C-alpha positions as CSV (number, residue, x, y, z in Angstrom):
1,M,-145.9,130.7,-53.9
2,R,-144.8,133.8,-52.1
3,P,-144.7,133.2,-48.3
4,G,-147.5,135.0,-46.5
5,S,-149.7,135.7,-49.4
6,F,-152.8,133.8,-50.7
7,E,-152.4,132.5,-54.2
8,A,-153.5,129.7,-56.5
9,C,-152.7,126.3,-55.0
10,S,-150.1,124.0,-56.3
11,G,-149.0,120.5,-55.5
12,T,-151.0,117.3,-55.0
13,N,-150.7,116.7,-51.3
14,D,-153.8,116.2,-49.2
15,K,-155.1,119.7,-48.7
16,W,-157.8,118.4,-46.3
17,V,-155.1,117.2,-43.9
18,G,-157.3,114.3,-42.6
19,F,-160.5,116.4,-42.2
20,A,-163.5,115.1,-44.1
21,S,-163.7,116.9,-47.4
22,Y,-166.9,118.9,-47.7
23,P,-169.0,117.6,-50.7
24,G,-168.9,120.0,-53.6
25,A,-166.3,122.3,-52.1
26,T,-163.7,123.6,-54.5
27,M,-160.1,124.7,-53.8
28,L,-159.9,128.5,-53.9
29,C,-156.4,129.5,-52.7
30,C,-153.4,128.6,-50.6
31,Q,-150.9,130.3,-48.3
32,T,-147.6,129.4,-46.7
33,T,-146.1,131.4,-43.8
34,N,-142.4,131.6,-43.7
35,G,-141.6,131.4,-40.0
36,L,-141.1,128.7,-37.5
37,P,-143.3,126.8,-37.5
38,H,-144.3,127.0,-41.2
39,I,-148.1,127.1,-41.5
40,F,-149.8,125.8,-44.7
41,S,-153.4,127.0,-45.3
42,T,-155.8,126.1,-48.0
43,V,-159.2,127.8,-48.5
44,F,-162.1,125.9,-50.1
45,A,-165.3,127.5,-51.3
46,S,-168.8,126.1,-51.0
47,D,-172.1,127.3,-52.4
48,D,-173.9,125.9,-49.3
49,E,-174.9,128.2,-46.5
50,P,-172.5,128.4,-43.5
51,A,-175.0,126.7,-41.1
52,R,-175.1,123.6,-43.3
53,V,-171.3,123.4,-43.5
54,K,-171.0,123.8,-39.8
55,D,-173.5,121.0,-39.2
56,F,-171.5,118.7,-41.5
57,Y,-168.3,119.2,-39.4
58,R,-170.1,119.0,-36.1
59,E,-171.4,115.5,-37.2
60,K,-167.9,114.5,-38.3
61,K,-166.3,115.3,-34.9
62,G,-164.0,112.4,-33.8
63,D,-161.8,111.5,-31.0
64,K,-159.2,114.1,-30.0
65,T,-161.2,116.8,-31.8
66,K,-162.3,120.1,-30.3
67,I,-165.0,122.3,-31.7
68,E,-165.6,125.9,-30.8
69,D,-168.7,127.8,-32.2
70,E,-167.7,131.4,-32.2
71,G,-170.9,132.9,-33.7
72,A,-170.1,133.4,-37.4
73,R,-167.1,131.1,-37.2
74,L,-166.8,127.4,-36.4
75,S,-163.3,126.2,-35.4
76,V,-162.3,122.6,-35.4
77,T,-158.9,121.4,-34.1
78,R,-157.4,118.0,-33.7
79,D,-154.8,117.0,-31.1
80,E,-152.1,115.7,-33.6
81,E,-148.5,116.5,-34.3
82,N,-149.2,118.7,-37.3
83,H,-151.8,120.8,-35.4
84,P,-154.6,120.6,-38.0
85,F,-157.1,123.4,-37.8
86,L,-160.3,123.9,-39.8
87,S,-162.5,127.0,-39.8
88,V,-165.9,127.6,-41.4
89,D,-166.7,131.2,-42.2
90,P,-169.2,133.2,-44.2
91,V,-167.8,134.3,-47.6
92,A,-167.5,137.9,-46.3
93,A,-164.4,136.7,-44.4
94,S,-162.6,136.0,-47.7
95,P,-158.8,136.8,-47.3
96,A,-157.1,139.1,-49.8
97,G,-155.9,137.2,-52.8
98,C,-158.9,134.7,-52.8
99,A,-161.6,135.4,-55.2
100,P,-164.8,133.4,-54.4
101,G,-167.4,133.0,-57.1
102,R,-170.8,134.7,-57.0
103,A,-172.6,131.7,-55.7
104,T,-170.1,131.0,-52.9
105,Q,-171.6,131.4,-49.4
106,T,-169.1,129.7,-47.2
107,L,-165.3,129.4,-46.9
108,I,-163.6,126.4,-45.3
109,T,-160.0,127.1,-44.3
110,I,-157.7,124.3,-43.3
111,S,-154.3,125.0,-41.8
112,H,-151.5,122.8,-40.5
113,S,-148.0,123.0,-39.4
114,P,-145.9,120.0,-40.5
115,P,-143.4,118.6,-38.1
116,F,-140.1,120.4,-38.0
117,P,-137.2,118.0,-38.7
118,H,-134.6,118.0,-36.0
C-alpha cells in the first residue's frame, strides 16, 4: 500500500479496532499515512441510510467514548492509547481511491494510531 493513498485493504488485523462492526458493512478501502504518528484508516460501505448507521453507533456508546453529531457526519472517539476514531458519512463523502457500489448509502471510516515503540 502506498502511504497516503486509499487502496484495496490487505492484512487480517482487526480493522474495526474494537468498535462494534456494523451488520452487513463491507470493507471498501484502506489508507496508511507515513508520518508520526502513523495513522491507519479503513473505510467500510453500508447499503443502509446514514441515520440508521448513526443510531447504531449512538446505541453502542460505551465508557470513555465521545460522540459528536456534526450534521451529515457522526464522529465517535474512544479515550485509549491508539486513539481510535470512527466516522459515519453519507456516500457523497467517498475519498478518492474508494469506489462504493451503487446501493451504498453510507461510509464508516475507522482510524487509529498504533503506539509508537520507544
